[in-house]
KOLMIDREN-126800 format. One line per field, with one value per residue (C-alpha): x, z, y; residue in one letter. Coordinates in steps of 0.25 Angstrom, whole numbers, plus 5000, padded with zeros to 4 digits. Each point is the difference from the previous one (the first is absolute). Layout:
<atoms>
xx c(X:...)
zz c(Z:...)
yy c(Y:...)
code c(A:...)
</atoms>
This chain:
<atoms>
xx c(5000:5005:5003:4989:5003:4990:4996:5003:5002:4986:4994:5007:4996:4985:5000:5008:4998:4987:4992:5008:4998:5008:4991:4988:5006:5003:4986:4992:4996:5002:5013:5008:5014:4999:5009:5009:5007:5013:4993:4991:5012:5008:4988:4999:5015:5000:4989:5006:5012:4992:4992:5012:5009:4990:4987:5003:5011:4989:4989:5003:5004:4988:4991:5007:4999:4987:4994:4998:4988:5003:4990:4994:5013:5005:5014:5005:5011:5015:5004:4987:5001:5013:4995:4988:5009:5008:4987:4995:5013:5000:4986:4993:4988:4996:5003:4986:4996:4994:5011:4992:5002:5014:4998:5008:4988:5005:4991:4994:5006:5014:4994:4996:5014:5005:4989:5004:5014:4996:4990:5010:5011:4991:4985:4998:5009:4992:4987:5004:5002:4989:4989:5006:4999:4986:4996:5007:4992:4987:5004:5005:4987:4990:5005:4999:5012:5003:5001:5009:5009:5001:5002:5005:5014:5004:4993:5008:5013:4996:5002:4985:4994:4986:4990:4986:4990:4988:4998:4993:4998:4986:5002:5010:4995:4986:5005:4986:4998:5012:4998:5011:4993:5004:4993:5002:5008:4995:5013:5001:5005:4994:5002:5003:4996:5001:5010:5006:5008:5010:5006:5013:5010:4990:5011:5016:5013:5004:4993:4998:4985:4989:4989:4988:4989:4988:4986:4989:4985:4995:4987:4988:5008:4992:5001:5010:5011:4994:5002:5015:5009:5015:5008:5015:5004:5015:5006:5006:4993:5007:5002:4998:5015:5000:5007:4994:4991:4993:4996:4987:4993:5004:5006:5004:4994:5008:5006:4997:5009:4999:5004:5009:5004:5004:5009:4988:4992:4985:4993:4987:4997:4992:4994:4995:4995:5011:4999:4999:4996:4991:5007:4990:4985:4992:4995:5009:5011:5000:5002:5012:5005:4999:5008:5012:4995:5003:5015:5000:4994:5010:5010:4996:5001:5014:5003:4996:5009:5011:4999:4999:5013:5008:4995:5004:5014:5003:4995:5008:5013:4997:4996:5013:5009:4992:5005:4991:4999:5003:4993:4990:5008:5013:5011:5002:5011:5009:5010:4989:4993:4986:4995:4993:4985:4997:5002:4988:4987:4991:5010:5000:4985:4999:5011:4994:4986:5006:5007:4988:4991:5010:5002:4986:4996:5010:4995:4986:5003:5007:4988:4991:5009:5000:4985:5001:5010:4990:4988:5008:5008:4991:4989:4986:4996:5014:4999:4986:5004:5012:4990:4992:5012:5005:4987:4999:5015:5002:4993:5008:5013:4998:4994:5006:5015:4999:4993:5012:5009:4997:5001:5014:5005:4995:5007:5013:4999:4998:5012:5008:4993:5002:5010:4988:4992:5011:5003:5014:4997:4989:4990:4990:5000:4996:4988:4996:5002:4992:4988:4994:5000:4988:4993:5002:4995:4988:5001:5002:4986:4995:5009:4994:4985:5004:5005:4988:4989:5003:5011:4993:4985:4996:5004:4997:5014:5003:5013:5004:4999:5010:5010:4996:5002:5014:5004:4993:5007:5013:4997:4996:5013:5009:4992:5010:5013:5009:5000:4988:4990:5003:4996:4989:4991:4999:4999:4988:4994:5001:4995:4987:5000:5000:4989:4991:5001:4998:4987:4995:5003:4993:4988:4999:5001:4986:4993:5009:5004:5011:5006:5010:5006:5000:5009:5008:5013:5001:4996:5011:5011:4995:5001:5014:5006:4995:5005:5014:4999:4998:5012:5008:4996:5004:5013:5003:4996:5011:5011:4999:5008:5011:5001:5013:5007:4998:4996:4992:4989:5001:4997:4988:4994:5003:4994:4988:4999:5000:4989:4991:5002:5000:4993:4990:4992:4995:4989:4993:4996:4998:4990:4993:4998:4995:4990:4995:4990:4997:4991:5011:5005:4987:4992:5007:4992:5008:4999:5006:5014)
zz c(5000:4997:5011:5003:4995:5003:4987:5006:4986:4996:5014:5000:4985:5004:5012:4995:4985:4997:5012:5006:5014:5007:4994:5004:5014:5001:4996:5009:5013:5009:4995:4997:5005:5004:4989:4988:4989:5007:5012:4991:4992:5013:5005:4988:4999:5015:4997:4988:5008:5011:4990:4993:5011:5012:4994:4987:5006:5009:4990:4995:5013:5007:4989:5003:5015:5001:5014:5011:5010:5014:5011:4996:4997:4986:4995:4988:4991:5003:4998:5000:5014:4997:4987:5007:5011:4989:4993:5013:5003:4987:5004:4988:5007:5003:4986:4997:5014:5007:5005:5012:5005:4995:4985:4989:4993:4986:4987:4995:4986:5007:5008:4988:4995:5013:5001:4986:5004:5013:4993:4988:5009:5010:5000:5012:5009:4994:5005:5015:4999:4989:5010:5011:4991:4997:5014:5003:4989:5006:5014:4996:4993:5009:5014:5013:5003:5012:4991:4990:5010:5007:4987:4988:5004:5004:4987:4991:5007:4997:5015:4998:4988:4994:4994:4994:5004:4991:4994:5007:4996:4995:4996:4990:4990:5007:5013:5004:5005:5010:5014:5008:5012:5008:5014:5008:5013:5006:5000:4986:4994:4995:5001:4986:4997:4987:4990:4988:4988:4990:5009:4994:5011:5010:5009:4998:5007:4994:5009:5015:4998:4989:4999:4994:4993:5001:4994:5010:5003:5013:5006:4993:4988:4987:4991:4988:4997:5007:5014:4999:5010:5000:5013:5003:5008:5004:5001:5014:5008:5001:5013:5003:4999:4986:5005:4996:5010:5001:4988:4995:4996:4986:4994:4987:4998:4988:4987:4986:4991:4987:4985:5002:5009:5009:5009:5003:5012:4996:5013:5006:5012:5012:5009:5013:5007:4996:5004:4989:4997:4990:4988:4994:5002:5004:4988:4990:5000:4985:4998:5009:4993:4986:5004:4999:4989:4988:5005:5003:4986:4993:5009:4995:4985:5004:5005:4986:4994:5008:4997:4985:5000:5008:4989:4989:5006:5001:4986:4993:5007:4996:4986:4998:5005:4995:4986:4992:4984:4991:4997:4988:4994:5000:5010:5011:5008:4991:5011:5008:4997:4999:5002:5013:5000:5001:4985:4997:4997:5010:5011:4997:5000:5014:5005:4994:5005:5014:4999:4994:5011:5011:4996:4997:5014:5007:4993:5004:5014:5001:4993:5010:5012:4995:5001:5014:5004:4995:5007:5013:4999:4991:5002:4993:4986:4997:5013:4996:4986:5005:5009:4988:4992:5012:5001:4985:4998:5013:4994:4987:5006:5010:4990:4987:5005:5007:4988:4992:5011:4999:4985:5001:5010:4991:4988:5007:5004:4986:4995:5009:4994:5009:5009:5003:5006:5010:5013:4997:4992:5008:4989:5005:5014:4994:4993:5013:5008:4991:4998:5014:4995:4991:5012:5013:5003:4992:4989:4986:4996:5012:4996:4986:5006:5008:4988:4992:5011:5010:4992:4987:4998:5014:4996:4985:4996:5007:5006:4987:4994:5010:4994:4986:5002:5005:4988:4990:5007:4998:4985:4998:5007:4991:4986:4994:5005:4989:5002:5008:4990:4999:5014:5002:4989:5005:5014:4996:4992:5012:5010:4991:4999:5016:5000:4991:5008:5013:4994:4994:5014:5008:4991:5000:5015:5000:4994:5004:5014:4995:4990:5010:5005:4986:4995:5012:4998:4985:5003:5011:4990:4989:5010:5004:4986:4997:5013:4996:4986:5008:5008:4988:4993:5012:5001:4985:5002:5010:4993:4986:5002:5005:4991:4993:5013:5008:4995:5013:4993:4987:5007:5006:4987:4993:5011:4998:4986:5003:5010:4990:4989:5007:5013:4999:4989:5010:5003:4988:5005:5014:4995:4992:5013:5008:4990:4998:5012:5010:4992:4997:5014:5007:4990:5003:5011:5012:4998:4986:5005)
yy c(5000:5014:5009:5010:5014:5011:5008:5013:5007:4997:5003:5014:5002:4997:5009:5012:5000:4993:5005:5012:4995:5010:5011:4993:4998:5015:5004:4990:5008:4988:4996:5013:5000:4985:4995:5004:4993:4998:4994:4991:4995:4997:4992:4992:4997:4995:4991:4995:4996:4993:4993:4994:4998:4995:4996:4993:4991:4993:4999:4987:4994:5006:4992:4987:5001:5007:5004:4990:4999:4993:5000:5014:5007:5003:5000:5007:4995:5002:5014:5006:5006:5006:5006:5005:5007:5006:5005:5006:5007:5007:5006:4994:4996:5014:5005:5004:5002:5012:5009:5004:4985:4998:4997:5007:5005:4996:5000:4987:5003:4998:4989:4992:4999:4996:4989:4995:4998:4992:4991:4998:4995:4992:5000:4992:5009:5012:4995:5002:5016:5002:4994:5009:5012:4997:4999:5013:5007:4995:5004:5014:5003:4994:4997:5009:5009:4991:4988:5007:5005:4986:4992:5007:5004:4986:4995:5010:4995:4986:4996:4996:4995:5000:4990:5002:4989:5000:4986:4989:4985:5002:5015:5005:5010:5001:5006:5003:4986:5000:4994:5006:5007:5013:5001:5013:4998:5013:5007:5005:4987:4988:4985:4994:4985:4993:4994:5006:4993:5004:5011:5004:5002:4997:4994:5001:5001:5013:5010:5001:5001:4999:5010:4994:5008:4991:5000:4996:5003:5007:4995:5004:5005:5001:4988:4999:5009:5012:4993:4998:5008:5000:4998:5001:4987:4999:4986:5005:5010:5014:5006:5015:5003:4993:4987:4987:4993:4987:4991:5005:4986:5001:4988:4994:4986:4996:5005:4997:4992:5007:5000:5012:5012:4989:5009:5008:4995:4998:4997:4995:5009:4998:5011:4994:5012:5009:5015:5009:5015:5006:5007:5010:4999:4989:4992:5008:4990:4998:5015:5000:4988:5006:5011:4991:4992:5009:5000:4985:4997:5009:4993:4986:5005:5004:4986:4995:5011:4996:4985:5004:5008:4990:4990:5009:5003:4985:4997:5011:4996:4985:5004:5007:4989:4987:4996:4991:4999:5011:5014:4999:5012:4992:4997:5011:4993:4992:4998:4992:4987:5007:5014:5006:4997:5015:5000:4991:5008:4992:5002:5015:5000:4994:5009:5013:4996:4999:5013:5008:4994:5003:5014:5003:4994:5008:5013:4997:4997:5013:5007:4994:5004:5014:5001:4993:5011:5011:4994:5000:5013:5008:5009:5004:4996:4994:4991:4996:4996:4992:4992:4997:4995:4992:4993:4997:4996:4992:4987:5001:5002:4988:4990:5004:5001:4987:4993:5005:4996:4986:5001:5006:4990:4989:5006:5002:4985:4997:5007:4990:4988:4988:5007:5010:4988:4995:5007:5004:5012:5006:5002:4990:5007:5013:4993:4994:5013:5009:4991:5005:5014:4997:4994:5008:5014:4997:4990:5006:4996:5008:5012:4999:5000:5012:5007:4997:5001:5010:5008:5001:4995:5006:5014:4999:5001:5013:4995:4994:5014:5005:4991:5002:5015:4998:4992:5010:5012:4993:4997:5014:5005:4992:5000:5010:4993:4994:4985:4998:4997:4986:4998:5010:4995:4986:5005:5009:4988:4991:5010:5001:4985:4999:5012:4992:4987:5008:5006:4987:4993:5010:5000:4985:5000:5007:4988:4988:4998:4990:5010:5006:4987:4994:5012:5003:4993:5003:5014:5002:4994:5009:5012:4995:4999:5014:5005:4994:5007:5013:4998:4996:5012:5009:4993:5002:5015:5001:4992:5005:5013:4992:4988:5005:5003:4987:4986:4998:5009:4993:4987:5006:5005:4987:4992:5009:4997:4985:5002:5007:4991:4986:5001:5011:4993:4990:5011:4996:4986:5005:5011:4989:4991:5012:5003:4986:5000:4990:4990:4990:5000:4998:4991:4987:4992:4997:4985:5001:5006)
code c(X:X:X:X:X:X:X:X:X:X:X:X:X:X:X:X:X:X:X:X:X:X:X:X:X:X:X:X:X:X:X:X:X:X:X:X:X:X:X:X:X:X:X:X:X:X:X:X:X:X:X:X:X:X:X:X:X:X:X:X:X:X:X:X:X:X:X:X:X:X:X:X:X:X:X:X:X:X:X:X:X:X:X:X:X:X:X:X:X:X:X:X:X:X:X:X:X:X:X:X:X:X:X:X:X:X:X:X:X:X:X:X:X:X:X:X:X:X:X:X:X:X:X:X:X:X:X:X:X:X:X:X:X:X:X:X:X:X:X:X:X:X:X:X:X:X:X:X:X:X:X:X:X:X:X:X:X:X:X:X:X:X:X:X:X:X:X:X:X:X:X:X:X:X:X:X:X:X:X:X:X:X:X:X:X:X:X:X:X:X:X:X:X:X:X:X:X:X:X:X:X:X:X:X:X:X:X:X:X:X:X:X:X:X:X:X:X:X:X:X:X:X:X:X:X:X:X:X:X:X:X:X:X:X:X:X:X:X:X:X:X:X:X:X:X:X:X:X:X:X:X:X:X:X:X:X:X:X:X:X:X:X:X:X:X:X:X:X:X:X:X:X:X:X:X:X:X:X:X:X:X:X:X:X:X:X:X:X:X:X:X:X:X:X:X:X:X:X:X:X:X:X:X:X:X:X:X:X:X:X:X:X:X:X:X:X:X:X:X:X:X:X:X:X:X:X:X:X:X:X:X:X:X:X:X:X:X:X:X:X:X:X:X:X:X:X:X:X:X:X:X:X:X:X:X:X:X:X:X:X:X:X:X:X:X:X:X:X:X:X:X:X:X:X:X:X:X:X:X:X:X:X:X:X:X:X:X:X:X:X:X:X:X:X:X:X:X:X:X:X:X:X:X:X:X:X:X:X:X:X:X:X:X:X:X:X:X:X:X:X:X:X:X:X:X:X:X:X:X:X:X:X:X:X:X:X:X:X:X:X:X:X:X:X:X:X:X:X:X:X:X:X:X:X:X:X:X:X:X:X:X:X:X:X:X:X:X:X:X:X:X:X:X:X:X:X:X:X:X:X:X:X:X:X:X:X:X:X:X:X:X:X:X:X:X:X:X:X:X:X:X:X:X:X:X:X:X:X:X:X:X:X:X:X:X:X:X:X:X:X:X:X:X:X:X:X:X:X:X:X:X:X:X:X:X:X:X:X:X:X:X:X:X:X:X:X:X:X:X:X:X:X:X:X:X:X:X:X:X:X:X:X:X:X:X:X:X:X:X:X:X:X:X:X:X:X:X:X:X:X:X:X:X:X:X:X:X:X:X:X:X:X:X)
</atoms>
């Protein structure tokens, strides 16, 4: 396996040349003065070192050893405790945290690049801090001041970790039927009783305490999702002076034996009268939970992106070294018995597909992070617009980037041929690790339903028009620039295709209740490919003036041409499926399956 090298050149290109991040950061009222380019570049360089020197070396060994469970205690693989200590010493756990409680207050646009490096080097390790970050977001936004003061500083430090406890054995997506109970204790806290499954980092040996955010129902709560509350439940009680107290009747009953991410502890958790404190309002637990969901779902998309880039890095190194047969154009390396496989058209197809999807996904995740920053730190109409863009694009970046993530890891494996199927080269681990990203934090099918149902049909396409207006504004701003027409014309045509499919789907949904579900996955993919086209057009706009000065920029433009010529045409088939209706899906009787 190739050693991981963070793509710092491309990350800096996106931040500073494509999206003008430092200008945005200076203009956002809640962020002004918090970060400049020098600081941002230094942060990325330091994480690149940590990812390459500390996290990447324990990735394969962590997969081979996995986590262990013994009598309620979870042990992570060798080297993880030391790596976690190094991670915490660098202050990485508080990178995006609220400065009032010890965080650094950095923007998500910067955090997205940091997360990619962590995930590309070691997805299993990345899951421990990412769950803590999510818990901190919910606590910071909804908990009482006392809870914030008591828990956030230690969680930003990494001394205490976080976990999100949603799923139950009988209740996955349908959280309204959860059974975990919360009984008031008369002292402002509640007694939490119930069981949760699939809890990432529910227990581990990395931190001194685990702070669980648990969905539960109070007595006489309304039925369904409107009766769910959110509670903070520490593994160990915390004394008034901040020290750790007694065990809080929170236990790990077992860990799952999984296809991938084996060094990440996926736990079954039991709460046996554990003491917990309400976060936010009674019966408004889902609203509190969804505060962090947009960040977490973008984070899962970035997991798919990280695995994609790791697979591409491995594959390109292998393709340059592996010699097999001669080039169709004639001998390229006469001094050797054969030419490197990178000369063969089909190998180049696989590599370029990876490169185009990885760079497109990196740009889209940065674009969505930009809107997250604006929704968090902005004001007025721009803040409201950003909230709408985040709502619309979150399911796209979560589902499409992870679907492409699996495709990219498989393509990388295919470049290796038989060597990609054995453990030695690391490609099969990436395929196994990335697969979960399509499943957790809401399966990609659920993301597609969310995009179509709540984010499009429910508002008659109003949120879609926000995105369409942004694309059109870009097209209008570039229409007179030399060299842009070959990208702007197809982008405009694809935007129109997406708009027509959106309008037809919204209209069909008024008559056919199955129409949204029937079209949802293909519609999300259609949206994804058009979004990547938008990103590639923005990349070209930034790169074109510099193609003669630096080969990096020429590579960006040539990859964009490949994307527009070879990948974007997939939208034609997707639009056909979106517009086909639900009849052929629903007409087959169950007994005929």
